[in-house]
C-alpha positions, 0 to 999 in steps of 0.5 A: 818318358823317352827311351833310346836304344843306341846299337854299337857294332864294335871293331873287335880289335877296339872292343876293350878300348871302347869299353874303357872310353865309354865308362866316363860317358855312362857315369856322367850321364847317370848324374844328369838331371832327367836321367832315369836309367843309362845302361850298356848291354852286351848282345849275347847273340852277336859278337862285338855288339852293344846297346846303350839303353837310355831312359829320360824324363822328357825331350828337354833332358835328351836335348841337354844330354846330347849337348853335354860335354861328356856326350859330344866328346864320346861321339867324336871318338865313337866312329873310331870304334865302330865296324858299322854305322851307329843305329839309334832308335827313340821311343816315347812311353810310360811305365805300365802298372801290372 
């Protein structure tokens, strides 16, 4: 399982537009083969900071997502919303049985 954290620091004047523009990406990504979870989270300690928390079945699913039309279209627009460079961290893991 691949877990991705993509942190967006959004220009305050463009936050509403960012939230509007990211909705189609979220909806389409959740429908992709190999997607387990795709959620946008708001940072409650830092204004105008959001994190996309993605969980994918494997690297093939991530590669397919990264080349999808909805992803590439959003990435092309994303820099217009950002107040700082996008920060992406990827992890490999498995669910724990508690």
